[in-house]
One Martini backbone bead per residue (centre of mass of N, CA, C, O) as a GRO file, in nm:
protein
  103
    1MET     BB    1   5.101   8.874  10.212
    2ASP     BB    2   5.411   8.796  10.210
    3PRO     BB    3   5.572   8.600   9.988
    4ASN     BB    4   5.808   8.515  10.169
    5ALA     BB    5   5.642   8.421  10.412
    6ALA     BB    6   5.477   8.210  10.261
    7ALA     BB    7   5.724   8.039  10.172
    8MET     BB    8   5.836   7.992  10.463
    9ALA     BB    9   5.578   7.841  10.576
   10ALA     BB   10   5.620   7.588  10.372
   11VAL     BB   11   5.855   7.526  10.541
   12PRO     BB   12   6.006   7.336  10.741
   13ALA     BB   13   6.134   7.392  11.050
   14GLU     BB   14   6.412   7.261  11.010
   15GLN     BB   15   6.483   7.423  10.751
   16GLN     BB   16   6.454   7.703  10.871
   17GLN     BB   17   6.681   7.669  11.078
   18GLN     BB   18   6.904   7.613  10.872
   19LEU     BB   19   6.876   7.875  10.720
   20LEU     BB   20   6.925   8.070  10.955
   21GLN     BB   21   7.213   7.963  11.017
   22GLU     BB   22   7.334   8.033  10.740
   23ILE     BB   23   7.276   8.335  10.752
   24GLU     BB   24   7.445   8.385  11.002
   25LYS     BB   25   7.713   8.295  10.889
   26MET     BB   26   7.720   8.502  10.659
   27GLN     BB   27   7.717   8.750  10.843
   28VAL     BB   28   7.977   8.691  10.994
   29ARG     BB   29   8.161   8.670  10.749
   30ASP     BB   30   8.105   8.962  10.649
   31SER     BB   31   8.205   9.104  10.905
   32LEU     BB   32   8.495   8.997  10.898
   33ARG     BB   33   8.562   9.101  10.617
   34MET     BB   34   8.523   9.399  10.684
   35TYR     BB   35   8.724   9.416  10.916
   36ASN     BB   36   8.974   9.321  10.758
   37SER     BB   37   8.965   9.547  10.553
   38LEU     BB   38   9.000   9.780  10.747
   39VAL     BB   39   9.270   9.698  10.874
   40GLU     BB   40   9.432   9.683  10.613
   41ARG     BB   41   9.386   9.964  10.500
   42CYS     BB   42   9.475  10.136  10.746
   43PHE     BB   43   9.752  10.018  10.786
   44LYS     BB   44   9.865  10.081  10.503
   45ASP     BB   45   9.803  10.401  10.525
   46CYS     BB   46   9.934  10.464  10.831
   47VAL     BB   47  10.173  10.271  10.865
   48GLU     BB   48  10.540  10.335  10.863
   49SER     BB   49  10.648  10.193  11.134
   50PHE     BB   50  10.843   9.922  11.323
   51ARG     BB   51  11.000  10.054  11.588
   52ARG     BB   52  10.730  10.028  11.740
   53LYS     BB   53  10.463   9.904  11.942
   54ASP     BB   54  10.337  10.184  11.893
   55LEU     BB   55  10.156  10.435  11.799
   56ASP     BB   56  10.162  10.728  11.686
   57ALA     BB   57   9.979  11.010  11.669
   58THR     BB   58   9.944  11.011  11.360
   59GLU     BB   59   9.859  10.719  11.323
   60GLU     BB   60   9.618  10.720  11.514
   61LYS     BB   61   9.456  10.935  11.363
   62CYS     BB   62   9.448  10.792  11.093
   63VAL     BB   63   9.299  10.537  11.190
   64GLN     BB   64   9.045  10.679  11.297
   65SER     BB   65   8.969  10.815  11.030
   66CYS     BB   66   8.956  10.560  10.855
   67ALA     BB   67   8.742  10.409  11.023
   68ALA     BB   68   8.523  10.619  11.003
   69LYS     BB   69   8.494  10.621  10.697
   70PHE     BB   70   8.433  10.323  10.661
   71MET     BB   71   8.173  10.316  10.833
   72LYS     BB   72   8.015  10.533  10.676
   73HIS     BB   73   8.026  10.383  10.407
   74SER     BB   74   7.891  10.123  10.495
   75ALA     BB   75   7.626  10.251  10.589
   76ARG     BB   76   7.553  10.375  10.316
   77VAL     BB   77   7.546  10.113  10.156
   78GLY     BB   78   7.328   9.980  10.326
   79LEU     BB   79   7.105  10.185  10.275
   80ARG     BB   80   7.108  10.166   9.964
   81PHE     BB   81   7.044   9.862   9.952
   82GLY     BB   82   6.772   9.886  10.094
   83GLU     BB   83   6.639  10.071   9.887
   84LEU     BB   84   6.676   9.888   9.638
   85SER     BB   85   6.533   9.642   9.755
   86SER     BB   86   6.259   9.777   9.795
   87GLU     BB   87   6.212   9.858   9.503
   88ALA     BB   88   6.228   9.567   9.383
   89GLU     BB   89   5.986   9.458   9.548
   90SER     BB   90   5.777   9.655   9.436
   91GLN     BB   91   5.808   9.575   9.141
   92MET     BB   92   5.737   9.276   9.178
   93GLN     BB   93   5.450   9.320   9.288
   94GLN     BB   94   5.343   9.470   9.039
   95MET     BB   95   5.393   9.245   8.836
   96MET     BB   96   5.215   9.036   8.980
   97ALA     BB   97   4.956   9.200   8.970
   98GLN     BB   98   4.943   9.228   8.658
   99GLN     BB   99   4.937   8.925   8.598
  100ALA     BB  100   4.681   8.865   8.764
  101ALA     BB  101   4.497   9.070   8.602
  102GLY     BB  102   4.557   8.931   8.308
  103LYS     BB  103   4.398   8.643   8.369
   0.00000   0.00000   0.00000
């Protein structure tokens, strides 16, 4: 059994629910932070004039390219984080197994 799942099973249901709600809040906050960062960066890099209410073709293309790059980068970082997290969990399990075998 996964050590995290075993630890979570020992927590009362009400606390589990609170924990899951806090995690969800953190995920929403992180998503909003990422979105705001994307908007700020692309706006700063691409919009040059405030004389029109719409973007011109060059600005529009720049914003689309900027957003696409940002999203690809974010996806890559997420994948890499998942890989590193998985490796760290494997190492932790190996260390726990070694400690258990040494006793």
